[in-house]
N, CA, C and O atoms as a printed pandas DataFrame, in Angstrom:
     atom_number atom_name residue_name chain_id  residue_number  x_coord  y_coord  z_coord
0              1         N          MET        A               1  -86.766  -14.289   22.723
1              2        CA          MET        A               1  -86.061  -15.039   23.765
2              3         C          MET        A               1  -84.562  -14.787   23.663
3              4         O          MET        A               1  -83.994  -14.797   22.571
4              5         N          GLN        A               2  -83.929  -14.562   24.807
5              6        CA          GLN        A               2  -82.496  -14.301   24.850
6              7         C          GLN        A               2  -81.700  -15.567   24.570
7              8         O          GLN        A               2  -82.076  -16.656   25.002
8              9         N          SER        A               3  -80.592  -15.412   23.841
9             10        CA          SER        A               3  -79.725  -16.558   23.620
10            11         C          SER        A               3  -79.022  -16.925   24.926
11            12         O          SER        A               3  -78.947  -16.119   25.853
12            13         N          ILE        A               4  -78.515  -18.136   24.981
13            14        CA          ILE        A               4  -77.783  -18.588   26.168
14            15         C          ILE        A               4  -76.598  -17.665   26.437
15            16         O          ILE        A               4  -76.337  -17.296   27.582
16            17         N          GLY        A               5  -75.879  -17.292   25.369
17            18        CA          GLY        A               5  -74.709  -16.426   25.527
18            19         C          GLY        A               5  -75.064  -15.063   26.093
19            20         O          GLY        A               5  -74.382  -14.565   26.989
20            21         N          LYS        A               6  -76.129  -14.452   25.576
21            22        CA          LYS        A               6  -76.549  -13.128   26.062
22            23         C          LYS        A               6  -77.032  -13.202   27.509
23            24         O          LYS        A               6  -76.780  -12.298   28.305
24            25         N          LYS        A               7  -77.721  -14.280   27.835
25            26        CA          LYS        A               7  -78.185  -14.476   29.212
26            27         C          LYS        A               7  -76.977  -14.569   30.151
27            28         O          LYS        A               7  -76.963  -13.963   31.222
28            29         N          GLY        A               8  -75.968  -15.335   29.734
29            30        CA          GLY        A               8  -74.748  -15.464   30.536
30            31         C          GLY        A               8  -74.032  -14.139   30.705
31            32         O          GLY        A               8  -73.518  -13.843   31.783
32            33         N          GLU        A               9  -73.994  -13.329   29.635
33            34        CA          GLU        A               9  -73.350  -12.012   29.725
34            35         C          GLU        A               9  -74.085  -11.103   30.706
35            36         O          GLU        A               9  -73.459  -10.337   31.437
36            37         N          GLU        A              10  -75.411  -11.190   30.719
37            38        CA          GLU        A              10  -76.189  -10.399   31.685
38            39         C          GLU        A              10  -75.848  -10.809   33.116
39            40         O          GLU        A              10  -75.618   -9.959   33.975
40            41         N          PHE        A              11  -75.818  -12.127   33.364
41            42        CA          PHE        A              11  -75.468  -12.618   34.700
42            43         C          PHE        A              11  -74.060  -12.173   35.081
43            44         O          PHE        A              11  -73.823  -11.764   36.218
44            45         N          ALA        A              12  -73.122  -12.250   34.130
45            46        CA          ALA        A              12  -71.729  -11.874   34.395
46            47         C          ALA        A              12  -71.619  -10.387   34.719
47            48         O          ALA        A              12  -70.916  -10.010   35.656
48            49         N          ALA        A              13  -72.304   -9.542   33.953
49            50        CA          ALA        A              13  -72.258   -8.094   34.206
50            51         C          ALA        A              13  -72.846   -7.772   35.580
51            52         O          ALA        A              13  -72.295   -6.953   36.315
52            53         N          ASP        A              14  -73.959   -8.414   35.926
53            54        CA          ASP        A              14  -74.565   -8.205   37.246
54            55         C          ASP        A              14  -73.620   -8.665   38.352
55            56         O          ASP        A              14  -73.486   -8.006   39.382
56            57         N          PHE        A              15  -72.963   -9.812   38.124
57            58        CA          PHE        A              15  -72.018  -10.356   39.098
58            59         C          PHE        A              15  -70.877   -9.368   39.325
59            60         O          PHE        A              15  -70.539   -9.055   40.467
60            61         N          LEU        A              16  -70.280   -8.874   38.231
61            62        CA          LEU        A              16  -69.159   -7.934   38.346
62            63         C          LEU        A              16  -69.590   -6.651   39.063
63            64         O          LEU        A              16  -68.875   -6.154   39.934
64            65         N          ALA        A              17  -70.750   -6.123   38.697
65            66        CA          ALA        A              17  -71.246   -4.910   39.347
66            67         C          ALA        A              17  -71.446   -5.140   40.846
67            68         O          ALA        A              17  -71.154   -4.261   41.656
68            69         N          SER        A              18  -71.943   -6.319   41.209
69            70        CA          SER        A              18  -72.177   -6.630   42.628
70            71         C          SER        A              18  -70.863   -6.743   43.406
71            72         O          SER        A              18  -70.843   -6.609   44.629
72            73         N          LYS        A              19  -69.765   -6.991   42.680
73            74        CA          LYS        A              19  -68.441   -7.089   43.310
74            75         C          LYS        A              19  -67.711   -5.742   43.306
75            76         O          LYS        A              19  -66.555   -5.653   43.719
76            77         N          GLY        A              20  -68.399   -4.699   42.834
77            78        CA          GLY        A              20  -67.816   -3.365   42.879
78            79         C          GLY        A              20  -67.115   -2.913   41.605
79            80         O          GLY        A              20  -66.506   -1.844   41.578
80            81         N          TYR        A              21  -67.195   -3.715   40.554
81            82        CA          TYR        A              21  -66.596   -3.313   39.283
82            83         C          TYR        A              21  -67.492   -2.279   38.601
83            84         O          TYR        A              21  -68.718   -2.332   38.703
84            85         N          ASN        A              22  -66.855   -1.343   37.906
85            86        CA          ASN        A              22  -67.571   -0.370   37.095
86            87         C          ASN        A              22  -67.567   -0.883   35.652
87            88         O          ASN        A              22  -66.505   -0.990   35.038
88            89         N          ILE        A              23  -68.726   -1.196   35.117
89            90        CA          ILE        A              23  -68.816   -1.693   33.740
90            91         C          ILE        A              23  -68.618   -0.505   32.798
91            92         O          ILE        A              23  -69.399    0.446   32.819
92            93         N          LEU        A              24  -67.571   -0.563   31.971
93            94        CA          LEU        A              24  -67.263    0.531   31.049
94            95         C          LEU        A              24  -67.907    0.320   29.680
95            96         O          LEU        A              24  -68.500    1.240   29.117
96            97         N          VAL        A              25  -67.785   -0.898   29.152
97            98        CA          VAL        A              25  -68.277   -1.201   27.805
98            99         C          VAL        A              25  -68.748   -2.647   27.770
99           100         O          VAL        A              25  -68.160   -3.527   28.399
100          101         N          ARG        A              26  -69.820   -2.873   27.024
101          102        CA          ARG        A              26  -70.265   -4.243   26.765
102          103         C          ARG        A              26  -70.182   -4.481   25.267
103          104         O          ARG        A              26  -70.529   -3.603   24.477
104          105         N          ASN        A              27  -69.732   -5.642   24.877
105          106        CA          ASN        A              27  -69.650   -6.052   23.474
106          107         C          ASN        A              27  -68.826   -5.078   22.632
107          108         O          ASN        A              27  -69.263   -4.619   21.576
108          109         N          TYR        A              28  -67.637   -4.777   23.119
109          110        CA          TYR        A              28  -66.705   -3.905   22.386
110          111         C          TYR        A              28  -66.183   -4.647   21.162
111          112         O          TYR        A              28  -65.727   -5.786   21.263
112          113         N          ARG        A              29  -66.251   -3.998   20.018
113          114        CA          ARG        A              29  -65.828   -4.635   18.767
114          115         C          ARG        A              29  -64.660   -3.882   18.140
115          116         O          ARG        A              29  -64.626   -2.652   18.101
116          117         N          PHE        A              30  -63.700   -4.673   17.649
117          118        CA          PHE        A              30  -62.601   -4.152   16.847
118          119         C          PHE        A              30  -62.362   -5.150   15.724
119          120         O          PHE        A              30  -61.962   -6.289   15.966
120          121         N          LYS        A              31  -62.606   -4.717   14.508
121          122        CA          LYS        A              31  -62.544   -5.590   13.339
122          123         C          LYS        A              31  -63.415   -6.815   13.603
123          124         O          LYS        A              31  -64.617   -6.669   13.827
124          125         N          LYS        A              32  -62.840   -8.015   13.581
125          126        CA          LYS        A              32  -63.644   -9.229   13.793
126          127         C          LYS        A              32  -63.628   -9.706   15.240
127          128         O          LYS        A              32  -64.199  -10.748   15.562
128          129         N          SER        A              33  -62.975   -8.944   16.111
129          130        CA          SER        A              33  -62.843   -9.341   17.516
130          131         C          SER        A              33  -63.899   -8.656   18.373
131          132         O          SER        A              33  -64.348   -7.550   18.073
132          133         N          GLU        A              34  -64.280   -9.336   19.438
133          134        CA          GLU        A              34  -65.229   -8.759   20.380
134          135         C          GLU        A              34  -64.792   -9.084   21.798
135          136         O          GLU        A              34  -64.348  -10.193   22.095
136          137         N          ILE        A              35  -64.928   -8.094   22.660
137          138        CA          ILE        A              35  -64.711   -8.294   24.093
138          139         C          ILE        A              35  -66.081   -8.169   24.748
139          140         O          ILE        A              35  -66.761   -7.157   24.580
140          141         N          ASP        A              36  -66.486   -9.192   25.491
141          142        CA          ASP        A              36  -67.828   -9.216   26.068
142          143         C          ASP        A              36  -68.051   -8.072   27.049
143          144         O          ASP        A              36  -69.045   -7.350   26.964
144          145         N          ILE        A              37  -67.105   -7.915   27.991
145          146        CA          ILE        A              37  -67.258   -6.879   29.020
146          147         C          ILE        A              37  -65.884   -6.250   29.281
147          148         O          ILE        A              37  -64.881   -6.948   29.430
148          149         N          ILE        A              38  -65.868   -4.941   29.330
149          150        CA          ILE        A              38  -64.682   -4.214   29.780
150          151         C          ILE        A              38  -65.114   -3.489   31.046
151          152         O          ILE        A              38  -66.073   -2.717   31.035
152          153         N          CYS        A              39  -64.396   -3.745   32.139
153          154        CA          CYS        A              39  -64.785   -3.155   33.415
154          155         C          CYS        A              39  -63.561   -2.663   34.169
155          156         O          CYS        A              39  -62.427   -3.035   33.869
156          157         N          GLU        A              40  -63.820   -1.827   35.145
157          158        CA          GLU        A              40  -62.746   -1.201   35.906
158          159         C          GLU        A              40  -62.906   -1.524   37.380
159          160         O          GLU        A              40  -64.006   -1.509   37.932
160          161         N          GLU        A              41  -61.770   -1.815   37.998
161          162        CA          GLU        A              41  -61.723   -2.039   39.442
162          163         C          GLU        A              41  -60.517   -1.267   39.944
163          164         O          GLU        A              41  -59.381   -1.606   39.613
164          165         N          ASP        A              42  -60.751   -0.235   40.739
165          166        CA          ASP        A              42  -59.674    0.649   41.190
166          167         C          ASP        A              42  -58.939    1.218   39.973
167          168         O          ASP        A              42  -59.563    1.853   39.122
168          169         N          ASP        A              43  -57.632    1.000   39.878
169          170        CA          ASP        A              43  -56.836    1.522   38.753
170          171         C          ASP        A              43  -56.507    0.434   37.745
171          172         O          ASP        A              43  -55.456    0.484   37.106
172          173         N          LEU        A              44  -57.376   -0.537   37.594
173          174        CA          LEU        A              44  -57.135   -1.657   36.698
174          175         C          LEU        A              44  -58.348   -1.841   35.783
175          176         O          LEU        A              44  -59.495   -1.713   36.212
176          177         N          VAL        A              45  -58.067   -2.144   34.524
177          178        CA          VAL        A              45  -59.149   -2.480   33.606
178          179         C          VAL        A              45  -59.078   -3.975   33.322
179          180         O          VAL        A              45  -58.013   -4.512   33.018
180          181         N          ALA        A              46  -60.218   -4.635   33.425
181          182        CA          ALA        A              46  -60.301   -6.063   33.118
182          183         C          ALA        A              46  -61.089   -6.239   31.821
183          184         O          ALA        A              46  -62.175   -5.685   31.646
184          185         N          PHE        A              47  -60.507   -7.024   30.922
185          186        CA          PHE        A              47  -61.163   -7.411   29.679
186          187         C          PHE        A              47  -61.708   -8.814   29.915
187          188         O          PHE        A              47  -60.942   -9.751   30.142
188          189         N          VAL        A              48  -63.014   -8.958   29.862
189          190        CA          VAL        A              48  -63.655  -10.190   30.327
190          191         C          VAL        A              48  -64.341  -10.929   29.179
191          192         O          VAL        A              48  -65.170  -10.369   28.461
192          193         N          GLU        A              49  -63.974  -12.194   29.028
193          194        CA          GLU        A              49  -64.647  -13.093   28.095
194          195         C          GLU        A              49  -65.627  -13.934   28.910
195          196         O          GLU        A              49  -65.250  -14.541   29.913
196          197         N          VAL        A              50  -66.879  -13.967   28.478
197          198        CA          VAL        A              50  -67.904  -14.738   29.187
198          199         C          VAL        A              50  -68.212  -15.991   28.372
199          200         O          VAL        A              50  -68.500  -15.912   27.178
200          201         N          LYS        A              51  -68.148  -17.138   29.025
201          202        CA          LYS        A              51  -68.506  -18.403   28.384
202          203         C          LYS        A              51  -69.667  -19.009   29.153
203          204         O          LYS        A              51  -69.600  -19.194   30.368
204          205         N          THR        A              52  -70.723  -19.311   28.429
205          206        CA          THR        A              52  -71.941  -19.828   29.054
206          207         C          THR        A              52  -72.300  -21.170   28.438
207          208         O          THR        A              52  -72.227  -21.343   27.221
208          209         N          ARG        A              53  -72.682  -22.105   29.268
209          210        CA          ARG        A              53  -73.119  -23.415   28.808
210          211         C          ARG        A              53  -74.323  -23.848   29.631
211          212         O          ARG        A              53  -74.482  -23.445   30.783
212          213         N          SER        A              54  -75.162  -24.667   29.028
213          214        CA          SER        A              54  -76.295  -25.236   29.761
214          215         C          SER        A              54  -76.080  -26.729   29.997
215          216         O          SER        A              54  -76.930  -27.405   30.576
216          217         N          SER        A              55  -74.930  -27.234   29.542
217          218        CA          SER        A              55  -74.561  -28.625   29.763
218          219         C          SER        A              55  -73.049  -28.683   29.955
219          220         O          SER        A              55  -72.306  -27.923   29.334
220          221         N          LEU        A              56  -72.606  -29.577   30.809
221          222        CA          LEU        A              56  -71.164  -29.759   31.023
222          223         C          LEU        A              56  -70.666  -31.008   30.305
223          224         O          LEU        A              56  -69.585  -31.516   30.604
224          225         N          LYS        A              57  -71.453  -31.494   29.365
225          226        CA          LYS        A              57  -71.122  -32.727   28.643
226          227         C          LYS        A              57  -69.724  -32.676   28.016
227          228         O          LYS        A              57  -69.011  -33.680   27.999
228          229         N          TYR        A              58  -69.337  -31.507   27.504
229          230        CA          TYR        A              58  -68.039  -31.385   26.828
230          231         C          TYR        A              58  -67.009  -30.639   27.660
231          232         O          TYR        A              58  -65.937  -30.309   27.152
232          233         N          GLY        A              59  -67.306  -30.365   28.929
233          234        CA          GLY        A              59  -66.344  -29.706   29.806
234          235         C          GLY        A              59  -66.875  -28.389   30.351
235          236         O          GLY        A              59  -67.946  -27.914   29.972
236          237         N          GLN        A              60  -66.098  -27.827   31.241
237          238        CA          GLN        A              60  -66.459  -26.562   31.872
238          239         C          GLN        A              60  -66.440  -25.432   30.836
239          240         O          GLN        A              60  -65.650  -25.485   29.893
240          241         N          PRO        A              61  -67.290  -24.416   30.989
241          242        CA          PRO        A              61  -67.362  -23.343   29.999
242          243         C          PRO        A              61  -66.033  -22.639   29.737
243          244         O          PRO        A              61  -65.730  -22.286   28.597
244          245         N          GLU        A              62  -65.244  -22.435   30.786
245          246        CA          GLU        A              62  -64.008  -21.658   30.636
246          247         C          GLU        A              62  -62.973  -22.310   29.717
247          248         O          GLU        A              62  -62.081  -21.626   29.216
248          249         N          VAL        A              63  -63.078  -23.612   29.491
249          250        CA          VAL        A              63  -62.089  -24.280   28.631
250          251         C          VAL        A              63  -62.334  -24.007   27.148
251          252         O          VAL        A              63  -61.533  -24.411   26.305
252          253         N          PHE        A              64  -63.431  -23.326   26.825
253          254        CA          PHE        A              64  -63.776  -23.068   25.433
254          255         C          PHE        A              64  -63.217  -21.742   24.903
255          256         O          PHE        A              64  -63.604  -21.300   23.821
256          257         N          VAL        A              65  -62.314  -21.108   25.651
257          258        CA          VAL        A              65  -61.650  -19.893   25.162
258          259         C          VAL        A              65  -60.361  -20.351   24.482
259          260         O          VAL        A              65  -59.364  -20.645   25.141
260          261         N          SER        A              66  -60.401  -20.405   23.151
261          262        CA          SER        A              66  -59.260  -20.926   22.386
262          263         C          SER        A              66  -58.105  -19.931   22.368
263          264         O          SER        A              66  -58.276  -18.756   22.691
264          265         N          LEU        A              67  -56.936  -20.416   21.988
265          266        CA          LEU        A              67  -55.761  -19.560   21.860
266          267         C          LEU        A              67  -56.010  -18.465   20.820
267          268         O          LEU        A              67  -55.625  -17.315   21.032
268          269         N          ASN        A              68  -56.646  -18.809   19.706
269          270        CA          ASN        A              68  -56.964  -17.800   18.688
270          271         C          ASN        A              68  -57.916  -16.742   19.241
271          272         O          ASN        A              68  -57.768  -15.554   18.955
272          273         N          GLN        A              69  -58.881  -17.173   20.025
273          274        CA          GLN        A              69  -59.818  -16.213   20.624
274          275         C          GLN        A              69  -59.091  -15.304   21.617
275          276         O          GLN        A              69  -59.357  -14.103   21.676
276          277         N          GLN        A              70  -58.175  -15.880   22.391
277          278        CA          GLN        A              70  -57.389  -15.080   23.322
278          279         C          GLN        A              70  -56.596  -14.009   22.566
279          280         O          GLN        A              70  -56.565  -12.849   22.978
280          281         N          LYS        A              71  -55.963  -14.397   21.473
281          282        CA          LYS        A              71  -55.186  -13.442   20.674
282          283         C          LYS        A              71  -56.077  -12.333   20.122
283          284         O          LYS        A              71  -55.681  -11.167   20.111
284          285         N          ALA        A              72  -57.266  -12.685   19.669
285          286        CA          ALA        A              72  -58.205  -11.692   19.139
286          287         C          ALA        A              72  -58.641  -10.719   20.236
287          288         O          ALA        A              72  -58.757   -9.517   19.994
288          289         N          ILE        A              73  -58.879  -11.235   21.427
289          290        CA          ILE        A              73  -59.275  -10.388   22.558
290          291         C          ILE        A              73  -58.128   -9.443   22.914
291          292         O          ILE        A              73  -58.357   -8.264   23.186
292          293         N          ILE        A              74  -56.922   -9.944   22.912
293          294        CA          ILE        A              74  -55.750   -9.108   23.217
294          295         C          ILE        A              74  -55.609   -7.995   22.180
295          296         O          ILE        A              74  -55.341   -6.849   22.542
296          297         N          ARG        A              75  -55.787   -8.319   20.886
297          298        CA          ARG        A              75  -55.712   -7.284   19.841
298          299         C          ARG        A              75  -56.783   -6.216   20.055
299          300         O          ARG        A              75  -56.507   -5.022   19.939
300          301         N          ALA        A              76  -57.984   -6.642   20.360
301          302        CA          ALA        A              76  -59.069   -5.680   20.605
302          303         C          ALA        A              76  -58.771   -4.834   21.851
303          304         O          ALA        A              76  -59.052   -3.635   21.872
304          305         N          ALA        A              77  -58.211   -5.455   22.872
305          306        CA          ALA        A              77  -57.860   -4.724   24.095
306          307         C          ALA        A              77  -56.800   -3.666   23.802
307          308         O          ALA        A              77  -56.864   -2.552   24.322
308          309         N          GLU        A              78  -55.826   -4.022   22.967
309          310        CA          GLU        A              78  -54.796   -3.056   22.588
310          311         C          GLU        A              78  -55.426   -1.848   21.901
311          312         O          GLU        A              78  -55.042   -0.710   22.167
312          313         N          GLU        A              79  -56.389   -2.094   21.019
313          314        CA          GLU        A              79  -57.082   -1.002   20.326
314          315         C          GLU        A              79  -57.869   -0.155   21.323
315          316         O          GLU        A              79  -57.860    1.073   21.234
316          317         N          TYR        A              80  -58.544   -0.794   22.262
317          318        CA          TYR        A              80  -59.305   -0.064   23.279
318          319         C          TYR        A              80  -58.374    0.841   24.084
319          320         O          TYR        A              80  -58.711    1.992   24.362
320          321         N          MET        A              81  -57.206    0.322   24.456
321          322        CA          MET        A              81  -56.259    1.110   25.249
322          323         C          MET        A              81  -55.745    2.316   24.458
323          324         O          MET        A              81  -55.537    3.388   25.026
324          325         N          ILE        A              82  -55.541    2.145   23.158
325          326        CA          ILE        A              82  -55.125    3.266   22.306
326          327         C          ILE        A              82  -56.247    4.297   22.236
327          328         O          ILE        A              82  -56.008    5.492   22.412
328          329         N          GLU        A              83  -57.469    3.836   21.979
329          330        CA          GLU        A              83  -58.632    4.733   21.860
330          331         C          GLU        A              83  -58.856    5.557   23.123
331          332         O          GLU        A              83  -59.204    6.735   23.045
332          333         N          THR        A              84  -58.659    4.941   24.280
333          334        CA          THR        A              84  -58.970    5.598   25.549
334          335         C          THR        A              84  -57.728    6.156   26.245
335          336         O          THR        A              84  -57.826    6.751   27.318
336          337         N          ASN        A              85  -56.564    5.960   25.630
337          338        CA          ASN        A              85  -55.292    6.404   26.199
338          339         C          ASN        A              85  -55.063    5.808   27.599
339          340         O          ASN        A              85  -54.563    6.483   28.499
340          341         N          TRP        A              86  -55.437    4.542   27.760
341          342        CA          TRP        A              86  -55.302    3.847   29.047
342          343         C          TRP        A              86  -53.835    3.517   29.285
343          344         O          TRP        A              86  -53.187    2.907   28.434
344          345         N          LYS        A              87  -53.310    3.917   30.438
345          346        CA          LYS        A              87  -51.888    3.717   30.746
346          347         C          LYS        A              87  -51.664    2.897   32.016
347          348         O          LYS        A              87  -50.522    2.648   32.403
348          349         N          LYS        A              88  -52.730    2.487   32.649
349          350        CA          LYS        A              88  -52.596    1.773   33.920
350          351         C          LYS        A              88  -52.664    0.270   33.688
351          352         O          LYS        A              88  -52.579   -0.189   32.548
352          353         N          ASP        A              89  -52.816   -0.490   34.750
353          354        CA          ASP        A              89  -52.795   -1.952   34.678
354          355         C          ASP        A              89  -54.010   -2.508   33.951
355          356         O          ASP        A              89  -55.082   -1.903   33.925
356          357         N          ILE        A              90  -53.806   -3.683   33.360
357          358        CA          ILE        A              90  -54.894   -4.407   32.702
358          359         C          ILE        A              90  -54.834   -5.871   33.126
359          360         O          ILE        A              90  -53.842   -6.346   33.678
360          361         N          ARG        A              91  -55.925   -6.559   32.849
361          362        CA          ARG        A              91  -56.004   -7.987   33.167
362          363         C          ARG        A              91  -56.996   -8.618   32.207
363          364         O          ARG        A              91  -57.936   -7.964   31.754
364          365         N          PHE        A              92  -56.784   -9.896   31.895
365          366        CA          PHE        A              92  -57.704  -10.651   31.045
366          367         C          PHE        A              92  -58.359  -11.731   31.893
367          368         O          PHE        A              92  -57.683  -12.602   32.440
368          369         N          ASP        A              93  -59.681  -11.663   31.994
369          370        CA          ASP        A              93  -60.436  -12.587   32.840
370          371         C          ASP        A              93  -61.394  -13.415   31.993
371          372         O          ASP        A              93  -61.738  -13.058   30.866
372          373         N          ILE        A              94  -61.806  -14.523   32.572
373          374        CA          ILE        A              94  -62.883  -15.331   31.998
374          375         C          ILE        A              94  -63.935  -15.501   33.078
375          376         O          ILE        A              94  -63.616  -15.773   34.236
376          377         N          ILE        A              95  -65.186  -15.340   32.692
377          378        CA          ILE        A              95  -66.286  -15.671   33.593
378          379         C          ILE        A              95  -67.027  -16.844   32.980
379          380         O          ILE        A              95  -67.470  -16.800   31.832
380          381         N          SER        A              96  -67.147  -17.881   33.769
381          382        CA          SER        A              96  -67.828  -19.111   33.369
382          383         C          SER        A              96  -69.224  -19.109   33.981
383          384         O          SER        A              96  -69.389  -18.940   35.189
384          385         N          VAL        A              97  -70.233  -19.302   33.115
385          386        CA          VAL        A              97  -71.617  -19.349   33.587
386          387         C          VAL        A              97  -72.208  -20.696   33.168
387          388         O          VAL        A              97  -72.214  -21.051   31.989
388          389         N          PHE        A              98  -72.698  -21.428   34.153
389          390        CA          PHE        A              98  -73.354  -22.708   33.896
390          391         C          PHE        A              98  -74.820  -22.557   34.256
391          392         O          PHE        A              98  -75.169  -22.386   35.424
392          393         N          LEU        A              99  -75.681  -22.621   33.238
393          394        CA          LEU        A              99  -77.122  -22.470   33.441
394          395         C          LEU        A              99  -77.730  -23.808   33.845
395          396         O          LEU        A              99  -77.475  -24.835   33.216
396          397         N          LYS        A             100  -78.536  -23.782   34.901
397          398        CA          LYS        A             100  -79.202  -24.991   35.396
398          399         C          LYS        A             100  -80.674  -24.661   35.588
399          400         O          LYS        A             100  -81.110  -24.335   36.692
400          401         N          GLY        A             101  -81.439  -24.749   34.496
401          402        CA          GLY        A             101  -82.851  -24.361   34.562
402          403         C          GLY        A             101  -82.954  -22.869   34.822
403          404         O          GLY        A             101  -82.410  -22.065   34.065
404          405         N          ASP        A             102  -83.650  -22.494   35.891
405          406        CA          ASP        A             102  -83.782  -21.086   36.252
406          407         C          ASP        A             102  -82.618  -20.600   37.118
407          408         O          ASP        A             102  -82.496  -19.405   37.387
408          409         N          ALA        A             103  -81.777  -21.515   37.545
409          410        CA          ALA        A             103  -80.633  -21.163   38.389
410          411         C          ALA        A             103  -79.358  -21.144   37.536
411          412         O          ALA        A             103  -79.363  -21.560   36.378
412          413         N          TYR        A             104  -78.277  -20.655   38.131
413          414        CA          TYR        A             104  -76.987  -20.663   37.430
414          415         C          TYR        A             104  -75.843  -20.653   38.432
415          416         O          TYR        A             104  -75.998  -20.236   39.580
416          417         N          GLU        A             105  -74.702  -21.118   37.973
417          418        CA          GLU        A             105  -73.464  -21.046   38.744
418          419         C          GLU        A             105  -72.517  -20.148   37.968
419          420         O          GLU        A             105  -72.456  -20.205   36.740
420          421         N          ILE        A             106  -71.788  -19.328   38.683
421          422        CA          ILE        A             106  -70.858  -18.416   38.026
422          423         C          ILE        A             106  -69.499  -18.512   38.700
423          424         O          ILE        A             106  -69.406  -18.608   39.924
424          425         N          GLU        A             107  -68.453  -18.484   37.896
425          426        CA          GLU        A             107  -67.093  -18.538   38.425
426          427         C          GLU        A             107  -66.252  -17.510   37.681
427          428         O          GLU        A             107  -66.332  -17.405   36.457
428          429         N          HIS        A             108  -65.446  -16.753   38.421
429          430        CA          HIS        A             108  -64.632  -15.673   37.856
430          431         C          HIS        A             108  -63.157  -16.094   37.921
431          432         O          HIS        A             108  -62.611  -16.340   38.996
432          433         N          PHE        A             109  -62.537  -16.170   36.751
433          434        CA          PHE        A             109  -61.120  -16.521   36.672
434          435         C          PHE        A             109  -60.341  -15.253   36.323
435          436         O          PHE        A             109  -60.363  -14.790   35.183
436          437         N          LYS        A             110  -59.652  -14.701   37.327
437          438        CA          LYS        A             110  -58.852  -13.507   37.098
438          439         C          LYS        A             110  -57.496  -13.895   36.500
439          440         O          LYS        A             110  -56.962  -14.966   36.788
440          441         N          ASP        A             111  -56.949  -13.008   35.667
441          442        CA          ASP        A             111  -55.655  -13.281   35.008
442          443         C          ASP        A             111  -55.687  -14.642   34.304
443          444         O          ASP        A             111  -54.763  -15.443   34.452
444          445         N          ALA        A             112  -56.733  -14.895   33.550
445          446        CA          ALA        A             112  -56.928  -16.193   32.912
446          447         C          ALA        A             112  -55.953  -16.439   31.752
447          448         O          ALA        A             112  -55.607  -17.583   31.456
448          449         N          PHE        A             113  -55.516  -15.357   31.102
449          450        CA          PHE        A             113  -54.537  -15.473   30.022
450          451         C          PHE        A             113  -53.852  -14.137   29.833
451          452         O          PHE        A             113  -54.247  -13.127   30.415
452          453         N          TYR        A             114  -52.791  -14.151   28.986
453          454        CA          TYR        A             114  -51.979  -12.938   28.792
454          455         C          TYR        A             114  -51.800  -12.664   27.325
455          456         O          TYR        A             114  -51.148  -11.688   26.954
């Protein structure tokens, strides 16, 4: 059985692809940091953190991206840009997935942090 997080990442990747994004990498790792999805839209690369919840008891999923996690994602993104010699625009996004039984709600926050 898929974990809630992996299920949310699948929904997020499908959502991005349906919006015309080209998925470049999933679960990119650098040291202890991980970027859930790296995708391209035109001449821009988006580094996407996916947060999935099955309950809103403690708040919306997107509020669970801590400052430390943001810094780790930025460090990993810097490494990715060095590895790929990326020189164009970048953006950091969050995709919030709320699972409701067999259904789900998804929200895309562009430029969520810097």
